[in-house]
N, C-alpha and C positions, 0 to 999 in steps of 0.2 A: 504494500500500500504506500501511497505517497501523498504529499500535501504541498499545495502551492504556497510558497513563503509569503506572497503578498496577502493571502487571505488571513494569515495568522490565526486560523481557526483553533489550533491547539493551545494558543495563548489566551484567546477570549473565553473559550469554554474548556477549562482544563480537564474535565472528566469525560465529556461526550461531545464529539465534533465530527464534521464531515472531512473525510480524507479523500479529496478529489472524487467525491460521489458517495461511497458507502460510509457508514458510521465507523468510527474508531473510538475506543475508550481507554482511559488511563488505568494504570495498575491499581490506583486507589479505588476507582469505580469497580474494577473486577473484584478486589478484596471485599468491599462492602457488599456487593451483590452476592458473593459466595456465602455470606453469613445468613442469607435469607433464601426463601423458597424460590428457586429459579424456574420451576415448571419446565416448559419446553424451550426456554431460553438457554443459549449456550454461549460461552466465551472461548475464542480461539486465539492463541498468541500469534502476533504478526510483527514483522519489522516495518517500521514507518520510516520512509525515506523522504529526503528533500526533493524538490521538483526535478532535479536532473536524474533522480532515481538511482543514484550510486552511493550517496552519503546518508547513512542511517542516523536517525535521532537516537540519543543515548538512552532515553527512558524506555520503559517497558509498556507496550500497547497491546490491545486485544481487539479482535473483530467480534462484535456482538451479533450473533444470529438470533434475532428476536422471533421466536416461534409462538409467542402468546399474543392473542388478539382479543379485544373486548370492544363491543359497540356501546358507547355511553355518552357520546357528544350531546350536549344540551344547549342548543342555540339560545334558548330563553334565559339561560344562566350565564351566558358568555358576554364579555364586554369588548368593544373595539374590534369586533370580528366582522370582516367583510366576506360575504358569500361569493367567493371567487372559485367556483367549481370548474375543474378541468377533468373530463372523463369521469364525472361523478365523484371526484376526490377533491377535497379542499386543500389548498396549499397554505401552509403556515410559514410566515416569514418572521421569525424571532418574536413571537408574542410575549408580552410581559407576563411574569408569574401571576397566576390568579385570573387571567383574562379568559381562559377557556374553561367553561363549565361542563361538568359531567354529571351523569345520573348516579344514584346510590348503588346500582348493580356492579359498578367497577370496584367497589370496596371489598368485595369478596374474592378469594383466590389470590393468584400471583399478583405482586404489586409493581411489576414492570411489564408494559404491554404496548402494542401498537393498536390504534383504532382504525378500522378499515375505511372510515370516512375521510381520513387524512392521508396525504402522500408525504412520506418522509418525516414523521413526527412520532416521538415516544412519549409515554405517560408513565408516571410513577406516583404511588401513594404509600402511606404507611411508614414503618420504621426505617426501611432502606432509603426512602425519599428524604426523610429527616436526616439520616446519617450523611447522605450525599450533600444536602444543603449545608450541614455543619462543615463539611470538608471542601466546600466550593472554592476556597482560596488556597487550598493545599496544592502545590505543584505536582 
């Protein structure tokens, strides 16, 4: 996997970010997630390279294969959300924390999932989400 230096994705979002398309996660993210029910989600170690694809970053990174899905988007509970549907999928462009509302059914089961309503967005609740929020400034 590689990342464009201009995007600085791995610096803005230290724990989960786009690596030229697919998600990549930090070792901190992986360690926190492993303490909780992963369900069908899996983490695979990967080398993350700079744009020229020869120089690896020193930190440890993982590819998250997110196999858990829950449908729970609640438009009526969402703020600052524009209905920009493409192929029946909504695109999220860095929504602020708390702007996307969900229904109560997502509170049961695994606490990291993707909602099929959205393209390229992950959701997390519960103890692992709280642990990740506490670790947000940890490199």
